[in-house]
C-alpha positions in Angstrom: 0.0 0.0 0.0 1.5 3.3 -1.1 0.2 5.5 1.9 2.0 5.7 5.2 0.9 3.3 7.8 1.5 3.2 11.5 3.0 0.3 13.6 0.5 -2.3 14.7 1.9 -1.9 18.2 0.6 1.6 18.3 -2.8 0.5 17.2 -2.9 -2.2 19.9 -1.9 0.3 22.6 -4.6 2.8 21.4 -7.3 0.1 21.5 -6.2 -0.8 25.0 -6.4 2.9 26.0 -10.0 3.2 24.7 -9.1 5.1 21.5 -10.2 4.4 18.0 -8.0 3.4 15.1 -8.4 3.2 11.3 -8.0 -0.1 9.7 -7.7 -0.5 5.9 -8.0 -3.7 3.9 -6.5 -4.7 0.5 -7.1 -2.5 -2.6 -8.4 -5.6 -4.4 -10.9 -6.4 -1.7 -13.4 -3.9 -0.3 -10.7 -1.1 -0.5 -12.2 0.7 2.5 -11.2 1.9 5.9 -13.1 1.3 9.1 -13.0 3.1 12.4 -12.5 0.4 15.0 -12.5 0.5 18.8 -13.1 -1.8 21.7 -16.8 -2.2 22.7 -15.9 -2.4 26.3 -14.3 1.0 26.1 -17.3 2.7 24.2 -18.3 6.2 25.4 -21.1 8.5 24.1 -18.4 10.8 22.8 -16.4 8.1 20.9 -19.7 6.7 19.4 -20.8 10.2 18.4 -17.4 10.8 16.6 -17.7 7.5 14.9 -21.3 8.1 13.7 -20.4 11.6 12.5 -17.6 10.5 10.1 -19.1 7.2 9.0 -22.0 5.5 7.3 -23.7 5.3 10.7 -24.3 1.5 10.5 -22.7 0.5 13.8 -21.5 -3.1 13.9 -20.1 -5.1 16.8 -17.8 -8.0 15.8 -17.9 -10.9 18.3 -16.8 -14.5 18.6 -19.4 -17.1 17.7 -19.4 -18.5 21.2 -20.5 -15.2 22.7 -23.2 -14.7 20.1 -24.5 -18.3 20.7 -24.6 -17.7 24.5 -26.6 -14.5 23.9 -28.9 -16.3 21.4 -28.1 -13.9 18.6 -28.6 -15.8 15.3 -27.3 -14.9 11.9 -29.5 -12.6 9.9 -29.9 -15.2 7.1 -28.9 -18.8 6.8 -28.0 -18.2 3.1 -25.3 -15.5 3.1 -24.9 -14.0 -0.4 -22.8 -11.0 0.6 -19.8 -10.7 -1.7 -17.3 -11.0 1.2 -19.5 -13.3 3.4 -19.7 -10.7 6.2 -21.6 -12.6 8.9 -24.4 -10.2 9.9 -26.7 -11.2 12.7 -30.0 -10.0 13.9 -29.7 -6.4 15.2 -30.0 -5.7 18.9 -30.5 -3.0 21.5 -29.8 -3.1 25.2 -33.1 -3.8 27.0 -32.5 -1.3 29.8 -30.6 2.0 30.0 -31.6 3.2 26.5 -34.3 5.4 25.1 -35.0 4.7 21.4 -31.7 3.0 20.9 -30.5 5.3 18.1 -28.6 8.0 20.0 -24.8 7.8 20.4 -25.2 7.3 24.2 -27.7 4.4 23.6 -25.5 2.7 21.1 -22.5 3.0 23.2 -24.4 1.4 26.1 -25.6 -1.4 23.8 -22.1 -2.4 22.7 -20.9 -2.3 26.3 -23.7 -4.6 27.2 -22.7 -6.9 24.3 -19.1 -7.0 25.6 -20.1 -7.7 29.2 -19.6 -11.4 30.0 -22.4 -11.2 32.6 -25.1 -10.2 30.0 -27.9 -12.6 29.6 -30.0 -13.1 26.4 -33.1 -11.5 27.9 -31.1 -8.2 28.5 -31.1 -7.6 24.7 -34.1 -6.7 22.5 -34.3 -7.7 18.9 -34.3 -5.9 16.4 -32.3 -2.9 17.4 -29.8 -0.4 16.2 -26.5 -2.3 16.6 -25.5 -5.1 14.2 -23.3 -7.8 15.8 -21.0 -9.6 13.3 -19.9 -13.2 13.7 -16.1 -13.5 13.9 -14.4 -16.3 12.1 -12.1 -18.2 14.5 -8.5 -17.8 13.5 -9.1 -14.1 12.8 -7.2 -12.3 10.1 -5.1 -15.4 9.5 -8.1 -17.1 7.9 -10.3 -14.2 6.8 -8.8 -10.8 6.0 -11.8 -8.8 7.0 -12.5 -5.9 9.3 -14.7 -8.1 11.5 -11.7 -10.3 12.3 -9.3 -7.4 12.6 -11.5 -5.7 15.2 -11.7 -8.8 17.4 -8.0 -9.6 17.0 -7.1 -6.1 18.0 -9.2 -6.4 21.1 -7.7 -9.7 22.1 -4.1 -8.4 21.5 -5.0 -5.4 23.7 -6.0 -7.8 26.5 -9.7 -6.7 26.3 -13.0 -8.6 25.9 -13.0 -9.8 22.3 -15.8 -7.6 21.1 -15.2 -4.6 18.9 -17.1 -1.8 17.2 -16.6 -0.9 13.5 -18.1 1.3 10.9 -17.0 2.4 7.4 -15.5 5.8 7.0 -17.2 8.0 4.4 -16.8 11.4 2.8 -19.3 14.2 3.4 -21.1 13.3 0.1 -21.5 9.7 1.3 -18.8 8.1 -0.9 -16.3 5.8 0.6 -13.0 7.3 1.7 -10.0 5.5 0.0 -6.4 5.2 1.2 -5.1 8.7 0.7 -8.2 10.3 2.1 -8.1 7.9 5.1 -4.5 8.8 5.8 -5.5 12.5 5.9 -8.5 11.7 8.1 -6.4 9.7 10.6 -3.8 12.5 10.8 -6.4 15.2 11.3 -7.9 13.3 14.2 -4.7 11.8 15.7 -5.7 8.2 14.9 -3.4 5.3 14.2 -3.9 3.8 10.7 -2.9 0.2 10.0 -3.6 -2.4 7.3 -5.1 -5.8 7.8 -2.0 -7.2 5.9 0.3 -5.6 8.6 -1.9 -7.2 11.3 -1.5 -10.6 9.6 2.3 -10.1 9.6 2.3 -9.0 13.2 0.3 -12.0 14.4 2.5 -14.4 12.5 5.6 -12.8 13.9 4.6 -12.8 17.6 2.3 -15.8 17.9 3.0 -19.5 17.5 0.6 -21.4 15.3 2.6 -24.6 14.5 2.5 -27.9 16.3 5.2 -30.5 15.7 3.3 -33.7 15.3 5.7 -36.3 14.1 9.4 -36.9 13.4 10.8 -39.8 11.4 13.7 -40.9 9.1 13.0 -40.5 5.4 15.5 -42.2 3.1 15.3 -40.7 -0.4 17.1 -41.0 -3.7 18.9 -37.8 -2.8 20.0 -38.8 0.7 18.7 -39.7 4.1 16.5 -36.9 5.6 14.5 -36.5 8.7 10.9 -35.7 8.0 9.1 -33.5 10.6 5.4 -33.1 10.2 3.5 -30.0 11.4 0.0 -28.8 11.7 -1.2 -25.2 11.7 -3.6 -24.5 14.6 -5.6 -21.8 12.9 -6.6 -23.7 9.8 -5.6 -27.4 10.4 -3.3 -27.4 7.3 -0.4 -29.8 7.3 3.2 -29.1 6.2 6.6 -31.0 6.4 10.2 -30.1 6.9 12.9 -32.3 5.4 16.0 -31.8 7.5 19.4 -33.0 6.3 21.8 -33.5 9.2 20.9 -33.5 12.9 17.8 -31.5 13.5 19.0 -30.6 17.0 22.1 -28.9 15.7 20.7 -27.6 12.4 21.2 -23.9 13.2 24.8 -24.5 14.4 27.4 -23.2 12.0 25.8 -20.1 10.5 23.0 -19.5 8.0 21.2 -22.6 7.0 20.7 -23.6 3.3 17.0 -23.6 3.0 14.4 -24.3 0.3 10.8 -23.1 0.9 8.9 -25.2 -1.7 5.3 -24.7 -2.7 3.3 -27.9 -3.2 2.9 -28.8 -6.9 1.3 -32.2 -7.5 1.6 -32.0 -11.2 5.2 -31.0 -11.2 6.6 -32.7 -8.1 4.7 -36.0 -8.4 3.6 -36.4 -12.0 6.7 -34.8 -13.6 4.8 -32.2 -15.5 6.8 -30.2 -18.1 4.4 -27.2 -17.8 6.4 -25.9 -14.9 9.9 -26.3 -13.3 8.7 -27.1 -9.8 9.9 -30.7 -9.8 13.4 -29.9 -11.1 13.7 -27.1 -8.6 12.8 -29.4 -5.7 15.2 -32.1 -6.8 18.1 -29.6 -7.3 17.4 -28.1 -3.8 17.6 -31.5 -2.2 20.8 -32.4 -4.0 22.4 -29.1 -3.1 21.4 -29.4 0.6 22.9 -32.9 0.7 26.1 -31.5 -0.9 26.2 -28.8 1.7 26.0 -31.4 4.5 23.1 -29.7 6.3 19.9 -27.8 5.4 16.2 -28.0 5.2 13.4 -28.2 2.7 10.1 -26.8 4.0 7.3 -28.2 1.8 4.2 -26.0 2.1 0.8 -27.7 1.4 -2.0 -25.6 -0.1 0.2 -23.7 -2.5 -1.1 -25.4 -5.7 -1.2 -22.9 -8.6 0.5 -20.2 -6.4 -2.2 -20.8 -3.8 -5.4 -21.0 -5.9 -5.9 -24.8 -5.6 -5.4 -27.8 -7.8 -8.7 -27.7 -9.8 -8.3 -23.9 -10.3 -4.7 -24.5 -11.5 -6.0 -27.0 -14.1 -8.6 -24.4 -15.2 -5.8 -21.9 -15.5 -3.9 -24.3 -17.6 -6.9 -24.6 -19.9 -6.9 -20.8 -20.3 -3.2 -20.9 -21.1 -3.9 -23.5 -23.8 -5.9 -20.7 -25.4 -3.1 -18.2 -25.2 -3.3 -16.6 -21.8 -0.1 -16.4 -19.7 0.1 -17.8 -16.2 -0.7 -14.4 -14.6 -3.7 -13.5 -16.7 -5.1 -17.0 -16.5 -5.4 -16.7 -12.7 -6.9 -13.2 -13.0 -9.4 -14.3 -15.6 -10.6 -16.8 -13.1 -11.2 -14.0 -10.6 -8.2 -15.3 -8.5 -5.0 -13.6 -7.5 -1.9 -13.9 -9.6 -0.1 -15.2 -6.4 -2.1 -16.0 -3.3 0.7 -17.6 -1.3 2.0 -16.6 2.0 5.0 -17.9 3.9 3.9 -17.5 7.5 3.9 -21.2 8.1 7.4 -21.6 6.8 8.8 -18.9 9.1 7.1 -20.5 12.1 8.5 -23.9 11.2 12.0 -22.4 10.9 11.5 -20.9 14.3 10.5 -24.3 15.7 13.7 -25.7 14.2 15.8 -22.9 15.8 16.6 -21.4 12.5 16.6 -17.6 12.2 19.2 -17.0 9.5 19.0 -18.7 6.1 20.6 -18.9 2.7 17.5 -19.2 0.6 17.3 -21.4 -2.5 15.0 -19.4 -4.8 14.8 -17.2 -7.9 11.9 -15.2 -6.4 12.9 -12.0 -4.7 9.4 -11.7 -3.3 9.9 -14.9 -1.3 13.0 -13.3 0.3 11.1 -10.2 1.2 8.2 -12.2 2.6 10.4 -14.2 4.9 12.2 -11.1 6.1 8.8 -9.4 6.8 8.2 -12.3 9.3 11.5 -11.8 11.0 13.8 -14.4 9.2 17.2 -13.1 8.2 18.0 -14.0 4.6 21.8 -13.7 4.4 21.9 -14.9 0.8 19.6 -15.7 -2.0 21.0 -18.8 -3.8 19.7 -19.1 -7.3 18.4 -22.3 -8.8 19.0 -23.4 -12.3 16.1 -22.8 -14.7 15.0 -25.8 -16.8 13.2 -24.4 -20.0 11.5 -26.7 -22.4 8.9 -26.3 -25.1 6.1 -26.6 -22.6 7.2 -24.3 -19.9 9.1 -21.6 -21.8 6.2 -19.1 -21.8 5.7 -19.8 -18.1 9.3 -19.0 -17.3 9.3 -15.9 -19.4 6.2 -14.7 -17.6 7.8 -15.3 -14.2 10.8 -13.3 -15.3 9.1 -10.5 -17.1 5.9 -10.0 -15.1 6.6 -11.5 -11.7 10.1 -10.3 -11.1 11.8 -13.7 -10.8 15.6 -13.5 -11.3 16.2 -15.6 -14.4 19.0 -13.7 -16.2 20.6 -16.9 -17.6 17.5 -18.3 -19.1 18.9 -20.3 -22.0 16.4 -20.4 -24.8 18.7 -22.2 -27.3 17.6 -25.6 -28.2 14.1 -25.2 -26.7 11.5 -26.8 -28.9 
């Protein structure tokens, strides 16, 4: 995002102190900014400020367990909202309000929602506040403002119930990033992105569980396979360690390959990509090095779009689209991968400094964003053929992969 953003740490401190923050999402998502604060800290003055500069539709994101206890159901069992925002039946506090619409009334209602002692009968339905059902795992599984609000409250040590509302201009149009920055500065508010909140959580929290460790003899050499699960989504990944896992980090930066799952290339030997040859070369070079690790990330098929979608993208490429445009034509990102699981696995292995086997500078930047030191990027040899040449050229020319020595001679 091109506008200046504030540290997530400042936003957490402001939420804890009862102040509001501005949270922006991705430009290719809703491309909006929300005022967010903790429901337990709501005041008539803060609510009035929020209503004045917003659409006025006050929402209160909450975990599902709290909503179930308060007997607040979803507004509809068939959610057709474009971003699956989980609206529930609107509510007001039963006591302590007049009509329910004033800033003081709505501030009281959200405090009642956040109070763990509140009983279902203490809320009337419908009302003027719209609780939203938070998806467990938060921004790590759904990059929405609903999840950001609850995550910020939890990180601030408060009851996990937030308040959010979209920021608008005087003419009712949505404020976008540059306008949101000016708004935040004018009112002394921290402004963060959901993407930065994702990075923060992956950096400071632990979401991997080591489940199994066993020897794995391969044609390249004898590795130790360590299986992991990710607690927020149940996904499974594996680290292949060459050498003693207990002393892997001894002796300086560790030769490392972070490899995205590719069934067609790694298993079937597809010539449409170079994933299989890259994996084989990485394992060979790690064996030659005498120590190192391959982290094999599941769920990265087609740069994160999934196996069937990847095959659909191949079908579009058969018609002349390149690997980037094929994904976009399907309404999917050109690259939906993230490497948070890899960095957490490296942390579990005691590795904080790597020599990374990759031609992708974005992978280097991603690992560094999550706190891993990349002392060196070690290039892998490209393997062009008549089936993957266009793919490799697109990776070089449109995706920034470092392939300066792509030898096109003899390709047919």
